[in-house]
C-alpha positions as CSV (number, residue, x, y, z in Angstrom):
1,M,91.1,124.1,95.8
2,G,91.4,120.6,95.7
3,K,94.1,118.2,96.6
4,R,97.1,117.6,94.7
5,R,96.9,114.5,92.3
6,A,99.1,112.7,90.3
7,P,98.1,112.1,86.6
8,E,95.5,109.4,86.1
9,L,96.3,106.4,83.9
10,Y,93.8,104.2,84.2
11,R,90.3,103.7,86.1
12,A,88.9,99.8,86.5
13,P,85.7,98.7,87.1
14,F,86.8,97.4,90.6
15,P,89.3,98.1,93.5
16,L,93.2,97.5,92.5
17,Y,95.4,95.3,94.7
18,T,98.4,94.8,92.5
19,V,100.5,96.1,89.6
20,K,103.6,95.3,87.5
21,I,105.2,96.2,84.5
22,D,106.9,93.2,82.2
23,P,110.1,94.5,81.2
24,K,110.0,92.5,78.0
25,T,107.2,94.1,76.4
26,G,106.3,96.9,78.6
27,L,102.9,95.4,79.4
28,I,101.2,97.2,82.4
29,I,99.6,94.4,84.2
30,T,97.0,95.3,87.2
31,A,94.4,93.2,88.9
32,G,91.9,93.3,92.0
33,G,88.5,92.6,92.0
34,G,85.2,92.5,94.9
35,G,85.9,88.9,95.8
36,A,83.5,86.5,95.9
37,S,80.5,88.7,97.5
38,K,77.5,88.8,95.6
39,T,77.9,92.9,94.9
40,G,78.1,93.0,91.1
41,I,82.1,94.2,91.6
42,K,83.8,92.0,89.2
43,N,87.1,90.2,89.6
44,G,90.1,90.2,86.9
45,V,93.4,91.1,85.4
46,H,93.6,93.8,83.0
47,F,96.6,94.3,80.2
48,L,97.4,98.1,79.5
49,S,100.0,99.2,77.0
50,L,101.9,102.4,78.1
51,E,102.8,104.9,75.5
52,L,103.9,108.7,75.3
53,V,100.9,110.7,73.2
54,G,101.4,114.5,72.8
55,G,103.9,114.4,75.2
56,K,101.7,112.7,77.9
57,H,101.7,109.3,79.3
58,S,98.6,107.4,78.0
59,T,97.2,103.9,78.3
60,T,95.2,101.5,76.3
61,L,93.5,98.4,77.4
62,L,94.3,95.6,75.6
63,H,92.6,92.6,77.2
64,T,90.8,91.6,80.3
65,H,90.8,88.2,81.7
66,D,88.2,87.3,84.0
67,T,88.9,85.6,87.6
68,D,85.5,84.6,88.1
69,T,84.9,84.6,91.9
70,R,88.3,85.2,92.7
71,A,89.9,88.6,93.2
72,T,93.8,89.3,92.9
73,M,95.2,90.1,96.0
74,N,99.2,90.0,95.0
75,M,101.0,89.2,92.2
76,S,104.7,88.4,91.0
77,L,106.0,87.9,87.5
78,G,108.2,85.3,86.3
79,G,108.9,85.9,82.8
80,D,105.6,85.2,80.8
81,V,104.0,83.5,84.0
82,I,102.1,85.6,86.5
83,A,101.9,84.0,89.9
84,V,98.7,85.5,91.9
85,G,97.6,85.4,95.1
86,Q,93.9,84.5,95.0
87,D,92.1,83.5,98.5
88,G,93.9,80.4,99.7
89,N,95.5,79.5,96.4
90,C,98.5,81.0,94.3
91,S,97.5,80.3,90.6
92,L,99.6,80.6,87.6
93,M,98.8,82.2,84.3
94,K,100.9,82.5,81.0
95,F,100.3,85.7,79.1
96,S,101.7,86.0,75.5
97,Q,101.3,89.0,72.9
98,H,100.5,88.3,69.5
99,A,100.8,90.4,66.3
100,P,98.6,93.3,65.8
101,K,95.3,92.8,64.2
102,Q,93.0,95.6,62.6
103,M,90.1,96.9,64.7
104,K,87.2,97.0,62.0
105,K,84.4,99.0,64.1
106,P,83.9,101.7,66.1
107,A,82.4,101.7,69.5
108,N,78.8,102.1,70.0
109,K,77.4,105.2,71.6
110,D,77.1,103.8,75.3
111,G,80.9,102.7,75.0
112,V,80.6,99.2,74.1
113,G,82.1,97.8,71.1
114,D,83.1,94.4,69.6
115,K,84.5,92.1,71.9
116,G,88.3,92.7,72.3
117,A,87.6,96.8,71.4
118,V,90.9,98.8,72.5
119,R,90.6,101.3,75.0
120,R,92.7,104.3,75.6
121,R,92.9,106.5,78.4
122,G,95.0,109.0,78.6
123,G,95.8,111.5,81.6
124,K,92.2,113.0,81.3
125,G,89.2,111.5,80.0
126,Q,86.4,112.6,77.7
127,N,84.8,113.8,80.3
128,G,87.1,115.6,82.0
129,D,86.9,113.4,85.0
130,G,90.7,112.6,84.9
131,G,90.2,109.1,83.1
132,G,87.1,108.0,83.5
133,G,86.1,108.0,79.8
134,D,86.5,105.5,77.2
135,V,87.5,105.7,73.9
136,A,87.3,103.1,71.1
137,E,89.8,103.4,68.0
138,L,90.3,102.1,65.0
139,K,93.7,100.9,65.3
140,E,95.9,98.6,65.1
141,S,96.7,97.0,68.5
142,P,98.6,93.8,69.8
143,H,96.5,90.8,70.9
144,I,96.9,89.5,74.5
145,S,96.1,85.9,75.0
146,V,95.9,84.2,78.9
147,E,95.8,80.7,79.7
148,D,95.6,79.1,83.4
149,V,98.8,76.6,83.8
150,G,98.6,75.6,87.6
151,V,97.8,76.3,90.9
152,V,98.9,75.2,94.1
153,Q,97.1,75.6,97.9
154,A,99.3,78.1,99.7
155,D,97.6,78.7,102.6
156,L,95.3,76.2,104.8
157,S,93.5,78.4,107.5
158,T,90.3,76.9,108.6
159,Q,88.8,80.3,108.5
160,D,89.4,83.2,105.6
161,P,92.4,81.3,104.1
162,C,94.4,84.3,102.2
163,V,97.7,84.2,100.4
164,K,99.2,87.4,101.3
165,C,102.3,87.5,99.1
166,V,103.8,85.7,96.1
167,C,107.3,86.3,94.3
168,F,109.8,84.3,92.1
169,S,113.7,83.5,92.9
170,S,115.5,86.2,90.4
171,D,116.8,83.0,88.3
172,L,112.8,82.2,88.2
173,T,113.6,78.4,89.8
174,L,111.8,79.0,92.8
175,L,108.5,80.3,93.6
176,L,107.5,81.4,97.1
177,S,104.2,82.1,99.1
178,G,103.3,83.5,102.6
179,G,100.1,82.9,104.0
180,A,97.5,84.1,107.0
181,D,98.4,80.7,108.8
182,G,102.0,81.8,109.2
183,Y,103.6,79.5,107.0
184,I,106.2,80.0,103.9
185,R,105.7,77.6,101.1
186,V,108.5,77.2,98.3
187,W,107.9,75.3,95.0
188,E,110.6,74.3,92.3
189,F,109.3,76.1,89.1
190,P,108.0,75.6,86.6
191,S,107.6,71.9,87.9
192,L,105.4,73.2,90.9
193,K,107.2,70.2,93.0
194,E,106.9,71.6,96.5
195,K,110.3,72.3,98.2
196,L,109.9,73.8,101.3
197,N,107.0,74.3,103.4
198,F,107.6,75.5,107.4
199,K,106.1,77.5,110.0
200,A,107.7,80.9,109.4
201,H,105.6,83.3,112.1
202,K,102.9,82.8,114.9
203,D,100.7,85.0,113.0
204,E,99.8,85.9,109.3
205,L,102.3,87.0,107.1
206,E,102.8,90.2,105.8
207,D,105.4,90.1,103.4
208,I,108.2,87.7,102.0
209,D,111.4,88.3,99.7
210,I,114.3,86.2,98.7
211,S,118.3,87.3,98.0
212,P,119.0,87.4,94.5
213,D,122.1,84.4,95.4
214,K,118.6,82.3,96.9
215,K,120.9,81.8,100.0
216,H,118.3,83.8,102.0
217,I,114.6,84.1,102.7
218,V,113.3,87.2,104.6
219,T,110.0,87.0,106.1
220,V,107.7,89.8,107.7
221,G,104.6,88.7,110.1
222,R,102.5,90.3,112.5
223,D,104.0,88.8,115.4
224,F,106.7,91.9,115.5
225,E,108.8,89.7,113.8
226,C,111.2,89.7,110.6
227,S,112.9,86.5,110.2
228,V,116.0,85.6,107.6
229,W,115.7,82.0,106.7
230,S,118.4,79.4,105.5
231,G,116.4,77.1,103.9
232,D,113.7,76.3,106.6
233,Q,116.2,77.0,109.6
234,L,116.1,80.8,111.1
235,A,119.4,82.3,110.2
236,V,119.0,85.6,112.3
237,G,115.7,87.4,113.6
238,L,116.3,91.4,112.7
239,C,116.0,94.0,115.5
240,W,115.9,97.9,113.9
241,H,115.7,99.5,117.0
242,E,118.7,98.4,119.0
243,N,120.1,101.7,119.2
244,M,117.0,103.7,120.2
245,P,116.3,103.5,123.5
246,R,112.6,105.2,123.4
247,V,111.5,102.6,121.0
248,T,110.1,99.5,123.0
249,E,110.0,96.2,121.6
250,K,106.1,96.2,120.9
251,M,105.6,99.8,119.8
252,Y,106.2,98.8,116.1
253,R,105.8,95.9,113.8
254,Y,107.7,95.4,110.4
255,R,105.6,95.9,107.6
256,S,107.8,95.1,104.1
257,C,110.9,94.0,103.2
258,R,113.0,94.0,99.6
259,F,116.0,92.8,98.6
260,A,117.9,95.1,96.3
261,K,120.8,95.5,94.2
262,V,123.6,98.7,94.8
263,E,124.4,101.0,92.0
264,D,127.8,100.7,91.0
265,Q,128.5,97.6,93.4
266,K,128.0,94.4,91.4
267,D,128.4,92.1,94.7
268,A,126.4,93.9,97.1
269,I,123.3,93.2,98.4
270,R,120.8,95.6,100.4
271,L,117.6,95.0,102.3
272,Y,115.0,97.5,103.0
273,T,112.4,97.3,105.7
274,V,109.8,99.6,106.8
275,Q,108.5,99.8,110.3
276,I,104.8,101.2,111.3
277,P,103.3,101.9,114.5
278,H,101.8,99.0,116.2
279,K,98.9,101.1,117.9
280,R,97.0,103.9,116.1
281,D,97.2,106.6,118.1
282,R,95.4,110.4,117.9
283,K,98.7,111.9,117.4
284,P,100.5,109.1,115.3
285,P,104.4,108.4,115.7
286,Q,106.8,108.3,112.8
287,C,107.3,105.1,110.5
288,Y,110.8,104.1,109.8
289,I,112.7,102.9,106.7
290,T,116.0,100.8,107.5
291,K,118.4,99.8,105.3
292,W,120.6,96.7,105.9
293,D,123.9,95.0,104.6
294,G,122.2,92.3,102.7
295,R,124.8,89.4,103.7
296,S,125.5,90.3,107.3
297,F,122.1,91.5,108.1
298,L,123.7,94.7,110.1
299,P,121.5,97.9,110.2
300,L,123.1,100.3,108.3
301,I,120.7,103.4,108.2
302,T,117.5,104.0,109.9
303,K,115.2,107.1,109.1
304,P,111.6,108.5,109.7
305,C,109.4,108.6,106.8
306,G,106.6,110.4,108.1
307,N,103.2,110.0,110.3
308,E,101.3,108.6,107.8
309,V,101.0,104.4,108.0
310,I,102.7,103.1,105.3
311,S,100.9,100.5,103.2
312,C,103.7,99.2,100.7
313,L,107.4,99.3,99.4
314,T,109.1,98.7,96.1
315,V,112.3,99.1,94.7
316,S,113.6,100.2,91.5
317,D,115.7,97.7,89.2
318,S,118.9,99.5,89.7
319,G,118.3,99.5,93.5
320,T,118.7,103.4,93.2
321,F,115.3,104.2,94.5
322,L,112.5,103.2,96.9
323,G,108.5,103.7,96.5
324,L,106.5,103.9,99.7
325,G,102.2,104.1,99.8
326,T,100.4,105.1,102.7
327,V,97.0,104.1,104.1
328,T,96.1,107.3,103.6
329,G,96.6,107.5,99.7
330,S,100.0,109.4,99.7
331,V,102.9,108.5,97.5
332,A,106.7,109.0,98.0
333,I,109.8,108.0,96.3
334,Y,113.2,108.1,98.6
335,M,116.9,107.8,97.6
336,A,118.0,104.4,98.1
337,F,121.3,105.3,99.1
338,S,120.5,108.0,101.8
339,L,116.7,107.4,102.4
340,Q,116.1,111.0,101.4
341,K,112.7,112.0,100.0
342,L,112.7,112.8,96.5
343,Y,108.9,113.4,95.7
344,Y,105.9,113.2,97.8
345,I,101.9,113.8,97.2
346,Q,99.9,113.7,100.1
347,E,96.6,111.6,99.8
348,S,97.2,111.3,95.8
349,H,94.4,108.6,95.7
350,G,92.9,109.5,99.2
351,I,92.5,105.8,100.3
352,V,94.9,102.9,100.6
353,V,97.7,102.9,98.3
354,T,97.7,98.8,97.7
355,D,101.0,98.3,95.4
356,L,103.7,100.1,93.4
357,T,106.1,99.3,90.8
358,F,108.8,100.9,89.1
359,L,109.3,101.5,85.2
360,P,111.9,98.7,84.6
361,D,115.3,99.3,83.2
362,A,114.7,98.1,79.8
363,A,114.6,99.0,76.5
364,K,110.9,99.3,76.0
365,S,110.8,101.6,78.7
366,K,113.2,104.0,77.7
367,A,110.9,106.2,75.5
368,I,108.4,106.3,78.1
369,K,110.5,106.9,80.5
370,E,111.8,110.4,78.4
371,V,113.2,113.0,80.2
372,N,112.1,111.8,83.9
373,E,115.0,110.2,86.2
374,V,112.2,107.9,87.6
375,V,108.9,107.1,86.6
376,M,106.7,105.1,89.0
377,L,103.2,103.7,88.9
378,S,100.6,103.4,92.1
379,V,97.2,101.5,92.6
380,A,94.8,101.9,94.8
381,V,91.5,100.5,96.3
382,D,89.9,103.7,94.5
383,S,90.4,102.0,91.3
384,R,92.7,104.2,90.1
385,C,96.4,103.5,88.7
386,Q,98.6,106.8,88.6
387,I,101.9,107.7,87.2
388,H,104.3,109.3,89.3
389,A,107.4,111.1,87.7
390,V,110.6,112.9,88.6
391,P,112.0,114.9,86.1
392,N,116.1,114.5,85.8
393,R,117.8,117.0,88.1
394,R,119.6,119.4,86.4
395,S,123.6,118.7,86.3
396,F,126.6,119.7,84.6
397,P,129.0,118.1,83.1
398,L,132.9,117.7,84.8
399,W,134.5,119.3,82.1
400,L,132.5,122.3,82.2
401,V,132.7,122.5,86.1
402,L,136.6,122.5,85.7
403,F,136.7,124.9,82.8
404,F,134.4,127.7,85.1
405,C,137.0,127.0,88.0
406,G,140.0,127.6,85.8
407,L,138.3,130.9,84.6
408,M,137.5,132.1,88.2
409,V,141.1,131.2,89.1
410,A,142.5,133.4,86.1
411,A,140.4,136.3,86.7
412,V,141.5,136.1,90.4
413,I,144.9,136.3,89.5
414,L,144.4,139.4,87.1
415,L,142.4,140.9,89.7
416,L,145.4,140.5,92.1
417,Q,147.7,141.8,89.6
418,S,145.6,144.9,88.9
419,L,145.4,145.8,92.6
420,F,149.1,145.1,93.5
421,P,151.2,145.5,90.8
422,G,154.2,143.0,90.8
423,F,152.1,140.4,92.6
424,I,153.5,137.7,90.3
């Protein structure tokens, strides 16, 4: 019997490294590629629509944007602009969705139709291999156009320059990037005028994020450091293992960082970091998640999250859920409040999970979410995009609980009266 896998939404013709969902249009945007090597593997950004068909999630490929010899390794959405890390550059693309137009011709027998033909991929393809088949359909579909609107050099490494992470500020006025050269670069957006440029880590960066109020930037490097910056000045270096005497300084390194809101607390901010073992052992030690106060940067909770090495982290819009992917292909969802595991599939992808994203809290996503409490997408080097859904947990309204409590109290009183006449 094969391993359990999450439903497959889409299979690309190249390794997938990043995925995002546009809250306004509901489009899934995923990208990757084979890079500049002449292996025949293309590089591109794919735009997919997500819908429910017969109670099952299904995707339709709307548009493919060719990125020539540049593989997209990471991505951030800023409204209708996509910032992507490609080699040593941060490139910006603007996309727009136009009114549907009628497709006139079906696909040929070899599955190749007219330019721009719509391809739908559901939970299982026509050949039953979990989404590998294509179906061209006579249906109206939105038209997606993409144009390149800018590029900035974001890594100055002399050998193999690589932009490791990019992100927009919450108000879309700043664009940040971190590279293999250890530098943080911040540009004003949309003018792309450089605002900050400073050495943040001795080694390459792993992750970067900016607080919702734009007061702090948090960076993760391979030099064992997770640093909080106020502008280009170091505010504090985080230490997650202060109260863990068995954990020495070089046993673990930080892997990811994410700021998040706190549900029902308007002014509160949380920071989540993931710590992974620095060395690979035959019996691998636990990885850890730490939740921090996002203003004082004091640790609140640290909990183990399994022996599989974490490869990526994401947080839901509401700040309620955390998503984790591993180098062995496993996917998990945790409750942000308690860091308790809610969902887990071991080796769902079977190879490195490269990115995760939750379905946004937007009107376009309500119908797709249906009866699920949370829905998350994952992509991996195996070229697959999978969907992970957690059904609503059964709960009873407060009035019903109080009603049953009242019935129980009445029943107990009647029972005592029958056993002990004159009790009341």
